[in-house]
N, C-alpha and C positions, 0 to 999 in steps of 0.2 A: 690331488689341488687339480680340479675342474681345467679345463683349456680355457676358461672365462680368467680362474684365478693364475693361470701361469702366466698368459699376458697380460695380466697389470703387476703382476711381479716385474716381468721382463721392461714394462715402461719404467717401474718406479727403479730398476738398477739403473737406467739407461740416465734419468736426469738427477740421480742420486751422484752419479759418477759424474756429470755434465757440471754439477755444483762442486765437487769436490776440484774439480781440473781449473777452476776460477781462482782457487784461494792463492794461485800463487802471481804474484803481482808483476812478477818480473817476466813472464809471459804477455800480460797486459803491456807491460812497455820494457824496455831493456834496462840493465841494469844502470849504464849509461847515459840514458834520458834520464832515469830517476834521480840521478846525481846533478843534473842538470837543474834543478829545482835546489832555490836555500831551504836547510834543512825544517825549518819551520815549517813553511807550505808544505813540503816532502810528508811531513807526519802526517799534516792535519788531513791530506789528498790520502795518502795508503791509508790512513787508520778508519777513515770514512769506507773508502770501499772494501775494508776486511772485517767490518762491522758490516754491512748489507752482507757480504758472502758468509760469514759465520751465522747469520741470521737464518740463512737458506738452508744451510748444511745442517741446524737444529729443528728445523722444519722436516727436512728428507729424513734425519734419523728418528724422531719420532712418527714417520711415516712407515717406515720401517720395520719399528715396535709394533706399530696398529697390524701391518698385515701379518706378521708373525702372529699376533695374538687372537687373528682370524676375525675382526672389527667388519664390520656390513658392508659388502663388497661395493655397494653405490657410492656408500660415505666415503671409502676408499679410492673408487674413481674419481668423484669429485675434487677430494684433496690431492689427486695427483695432478690433474688438471689445473689445479689454483698454482701447484708447484711449479709446473712448466709453464704457466703465466707470469709466476714470478721473476723465472729464470730468464727471462726474455726481456722483461723488465730490467733485471740487474747488469743482464750483459748491454742492455746497451746504453748505461749509467757507464760502467767499465770499459767499453768501448770509444765513449765520448770521451772519458778522462785519458784513456791509454792513446789515442790520437791527438791528443792534446798534448800531452808529455813527449809522445816521439818524435814531436816537433825539435825536441832538445837533445836528441841523439847525435847531431854536428856541434861541436865543440863550440865552433864561432858564434855558432845559429844561438848555442845555450847562452851563450855570454851575452846576447844582445837583447835575449827575450829576459833574461834575469834584471838588466837595468830595465826595460819596461816595465817589470815587475813591480821593481822600487817605485820608479816615477809617479805609476798607478797607486800605490799604495802611500805616498807619500803624499801626492794629492788630495787624497780619499783623509787620511790620518790627520793633515793638516787643517782641514776643515771642520771634521767630526770631533775632534777632541775637544776644543773651546767647548761645544757644545754637549759633552759629556756621554757620546756617544761612540761604541768600541767600532775598532774601523776592520774589515775579514782582510785575510790574505788575500792575494791576485795571481791569479795564473793567466800568465799572455799564452798564447800559441798563435799558429801562423797557416793559414787556409788560403783559397783560392776564393773570387769570388769581388763583387765591387764594392761591398760596404761591410764596415766592421760589425761586430754583435756582445752581446753579454749572457752568462747565464747567472746571473746575480748571486750573490752567497747567502744563503740560506732559505731559499726558496724551495720547495718540493720538488725532488726529483722524478724520474719517470716511473718509480714504484710508488707515486704519492706517500711514501711514508717518509725516507731518509731527509735530510737537508742539502743542499749545497755547500760542500764545507769552503767554499773558496770563489770569490766574483772572475769567473772563467770569462776571459776575452778575446776574444777573437779579433786579429791584425789580419789585414790581406797584403798580399805581395807587392801589389800597387800602390798602398798608401805607406810603404819602409821610408821613404825619402821625406814623407810628412806625416809623422803618425801622432797628428793632433786630435785624431779618429778616437785614441784611446784616452782622451779626458771628454768624449760626448759619453763613453761607455761608462765610465765612472761615474758622469754624472747621472745615471739612470738608478747605480748601487746608492749615489747619495740621497736621491731625491725618493728611493725607498727609505733608507733610512731613518731619515727625516720627516718622513709626511707631507714633504713638498706638493707633491703632484695634485695630489686632491683639493688641497688649498690653492694652489695656483689656478685648479682648473676650473674652482669658484669666480676666481678674482677677476680671471680672463674673461668669463662667460658674461659677468656686473659690468667690466669696463665697454665691452661691446654691445651689448644688448640693446642699447638706445640708438645703435645704429643700424640694426639689424639682428635678429633674432636667428635666423640662419646661419649667419657668420660666425656670432658669439659661439652658437654650438657646436659650429667646425673646431673653432679655437679651444673648446673645454676637450675636445676629443683629442687633441693635439697637445694636452698639456706636459703629457709625458715627453713628450721629443722636444720642445720647448725649454721644456726645464734643461734635458742635458746639453742644448744646444747654447745655454747662457752660461751655464756652467762652465762649458770649453771656452769660452769668451773670456770669463771670467780669470781663468787661470793660463790660458795661451794668447789670447789678445787678439790681434787679427789673424794669423795664421789657421786655425781650422776653418774660415770661411774659404779661401780658395780651392781647400782641398774637399769639402764638401760640398762645392759646385763643379766640382769634377765627378764624384761619384753620381748627383742627382742630373747631368745635363743632358739635354738631348732636344729634338726636335719641336716646337710649339707645342702641337697637340700633345705631346710627352710631361712637357713641363707645366702644363694648364692641365692636367689629367688630374679629377678627383676622384681616388678611390676609395669606394664605402666602406668603412671597416678599417681605412686605413689607421694607424696612429702617425704618421709623420705630416706634417705639411706637403700640400703641394709643392714639387720645386722651386717654382717662380718666387712663390711665396715665401718659401724657407730662406732661400739665398737673400731675399731684399729685405727679411726679417734681421737676419743676421748682419749684413750690411748697414741696417739702423744701429743698433746694438754699438757697433764699433763707430760710428757716426757719434753716436749720444757721449758716449763714454771716451772718445779717442779724439773729436774734432775731426775735422778733413782730413781726408787721405786717400789711398788705394782702393779703400772698400766703395768710395763714391763713384771711381769707375766700374768696379764690377757691377754697381746696382744699375748705373744708366744703362751700361751693354745690355743686360738680361732685361731690361724696361723696352729697349729699343728694337731687341732680337723679336720679344713674345709680345708685347704690346702695341708696338707701333700702328697696326691692321686692323678694320675695325673687326670687332668677332664679337658675339653677342652669346659666346658660350659661359655654362657655370664659372668655369674658370678663370674666366676673363674678366667677369662681371664682378668676381670675389677678391681675386685680386686686385681690383681698383679700389672695393671698400677695404681692402685691409693696406694697403697703402696709405689711404686716408687714416687710417687709425696706428701706424707704425708706431708714431711719438706717444701714445696712450698705453700702449703694448711692451714697450720698454720698459716706461717708469712702471707700469705694475709689476711686471720680471724681476727689477732689479731694487724697487725703491719704496715698494710698497709694504711696511711692517705685516712679517710675518708668525702666528703661533709657532709652523715650526723652524722659526730661527731665534726662538724666547722672546716673541714681540719686535725683532729687528727686521731690518730687509736684508734680500738676499746681498747686496754691495756691502751690508756691513760685516759679512762673513768671509766672503771673498771680494774684495775691492778691483774692479776692473782696472782701475787705475795703475796698479800693479804690473798688469800685462801692457801697457801701453807701448808701441813702439820706441817712444823717447824712453819711458822707464827703463825697458829692457837696453836698451843702447847705453843709458847713464851705467846701468850694470855693469855691462861689459867694458866701458870706458873705467871705472874704478877700480875691476879688478885687472884689467889688462891682458899679458897671458897667461896668467893664472887662473881665470876664468876657466880656462880647459885642462889643468893639471890640478889643481889644487883639490885633494879629497874633502876637506874643510866645506869649500863652495860648493860641492857635489852632493854632499849630504845636507847644507842649508839650504841648498835653493836649488834644487834639481829641475823642476819644473819649470821656472822663468829659464833659466839656461837652457834646456831643450827648445822652449817658447825663442829661445835669442838666434839659436843656430837653427833651426826650419825657417826663421824670417829671412836668414840671409842670402838664401836659395829662392825668395820671394822677390828680394831688392837687386839678388844678381841673377839672373834667372840664366845668362850666359855661360856663368862657372857651378850653374847647379850640380855636376857630377862631383866636383872638389867641394864643393858644402856637404853634399849628401856623404861624401866619405871621411869627411869630419865629424858628423851627426853621428855616424855608425860609430867609430872607434870611440868617441865621446862617451857612448850610449851602451858599450860593451865594456869597457873599460867601468863604466857604475855599476854593472851587472858582476865584475869582479873585486869590488869591493865587499860583496858578502859572499865569500865562499860558501858552496852548498854544505859543508861540514861544519858551520860556526852557525851562533845562535843571530838572530835578526839584530841588525843595527839599530831600529826602529822598534820601537814596542807595539803591536797589532794585534789584536786579539784572536749584481748580476747586477737592434742595428740601425749602423746610421741611421 
């Protein structure tokens, strides 16, 4: 064999053995971490990762056979490079899921994350099932950063071939006491599966075009994030708004900055829109004070920037924006408005308070209530820290214990209780 042939053989051997090493998924994440997943979710993720590795191993084996058959060296070289490229794509996929699963190596954190899995899945299934849409499994993980994020179930992964086996939701450390960003992220999955985003974009454009073509184009481009915010408030009421404000807060030049191509409304407009959703659906409340504070901080001085100008235009249209997002019939919802699919009034502070009053002490001890209405119980728990910030650590401890107990309702080695079939 020529030196060039020897080199090609060595290169192929390297990538073949690298692919073989991927097959041990207990190296990707420890067995303890894998056991931190509910069984159905664990099988979904492991089966997808195993299928990716199996495909690569088959490709490597075919290359070995081709090399032994003395195929064209130039063709072999191209195929080795393709295998190398696909290896790194697969490595990125396994690395992502490995890191996500590895956050469950600590049993206490694993129980907490399983509880968040349950909450996210229940929130999705409760809205999707009546629409005849299968709900995907959810994998929550913990990471640093300001905002949450989602890799939606079903989207193509880094190899552009395999779909994501679960909705993988990143939660941040600072958001754990106020984990309502979970429902902003599941809102992205909900909007994707129903087709709401494109229809909402058209509706936002149409309702604003008479005021300003520029403003209409901006809100159209923000439709995905707007949908996710509306979804979070419909499920959790007021509590997502302070959490959002803390994430997007900053000096005036930052909260008025419009970043070209950014799918998020710029911070001032986003906070005021969320407060307007609460005002329309819940009446007067603390959201009004937050809106006043943000407006006074950032719009009280003369400012001819694009952000200030478009913020003022948006403020004048908030009523129309809330109406089109929540009350306009949509084909995505079989001709009904979003509020008929997820009634925000069920998450109003008064409604959550009534839930707690009726349940009494059993609200946090009943496994029946935890399975029946977990999202609203979480919303009530988060709201306690907002209503009583002086005792926030106590309320956070209660929330954490309840969520961890919810995660324990589904042991990793049992079938899912609920039938389940993708940045702030």
